N, C-alpha and C positions, 0 to 999 in steps of 0.2 A: 348203217349198221348199229353206231352207236347211239341212235336214237332207241334202236330196237332193243340191244343191252339194256339202255336206263329204263326201260319200261318193262324188262323182267325184274330187274331188280327192285324197282319201284313194286313191282304185282306181287312178289316174293316180302316183301316188309309187310305190306298190306297185309298179307295171307299169313305170316306169320303172329303178326299182332289179333289178327280176328280168331284164330288157332287159340290163344291164350285164352280169349273173353271167354269162348266159348267152352275152354276147360275150367275156368275162373265158374261159370255158368253153372255146369254140371256138378262140380262137388260143392257148392253151394245146396243144389237140389237137392245131391244126398244126403249134406248133413241135417236139410228140413225134412229130410222124410225119415231120417234114423229118431231125432228129436220128437218128432211125432207120433212115430210110431212106441217110442218109450212111455210116453205122456198118454197116449189113446188107447193102446192094450188093454190094458188092466178094466176100461170102461166098454171093451166090447164083445158083450157076452153073444153065443151063438143066436138069440134072438133078437139080438141089433144088428149082430150080420146079415143073417135072412133079412129083417129089413132094406139093408145096403144093398144085397143082390137083388131084391124085389124091387129097388128104385133105379139100380142100371142094369136090371137087364134089358131092356129096350135095347140101351146102348152098346152093350157087351154082347149081344146076340148068339149066344151058344151054352145052351141049358148043358152041355156036359160041363164047360170050362166052369160055369156055376157051380153046378155042382162038384165040383173038384177041389172049389178053394174053401179051407175052412178055418182060415184065421185073416185078422186083419192086414197081415204083410201081404200073403198070397192074393188078397184081393186089392190091394193099391198095385203089386204087379200087376193084375189082370188088366184095370183101368188104365197103365201105363201102355201095355203092348195093344191093348186096341186105341191109343188115344185120343183117351179119353181127359188123363190128365199127363201133363209133361212139366217142366219144367219153366214154362209159359204160361200155364194154367193148372194153377194149384185150385180150383174152384170144389171139387170134390173133398180136398182136407178141410175149408170153410164147412163144407153143408156139414162135415161128420161134427167136425169140431163145434159147432153152432145148434146142431141137435140133440147128440150126447152126449159132448166132455161138457162142455159149459165151465173150460177153465181160462181165466183170463192170462195167463204168463203163456199158454197155447196160441192165443189169439193173437198176443204180442209178439211171436215168433214169426205169425203166419203173414202182420201185417208187416213188421219187420225183412222179410222176403221182397212180400210184392212191391214195398219200396227200393229195397237195394235192385229190387230187379228192372224197376221204373227208372232208375237214375243209369244202370248199366244200358237199359236198351236208347237212352238216349245219346250215352257215348259211342254206342256202335255206329251210330248214326251218324255223332259228328266223325267220326274215322272215317265212314263211308265217304261223306262230304268233303273232307278235309283230305284225306288220301288217293280220292276220285282226281282231285287237279294237277295232280303229280302222274298220272299217266297221259303218255304222249300220245299225241293221234296222228 
């Protein structure tokens, strides 16, 4: 019984740490997207948006959703909904930045986010490994 209770306590502590990491990652991702949009939106006119839609049309696989997308913010949300872009995959932001924006400060933000994400991912791996040893079998 004591072993069971200790196991539950250890798992709860581990889940709380994991939830905190997920919250931080999500928050950082949201801030990155907001920064990206504030810098990139002035550069994305309707012609460029149409080029982006064509480039991702196969992956999005919905003519109706593409036709409803009228600005960069909605396009980014569509990429997220289709799981083309996420907190762990910002490749579409890199693509847009390198092909259409050409702003070193934007690329610096993207690089900073990816470096941070790599550090966090390594920390999460360490949490899994270190916390796992406390679970009693």
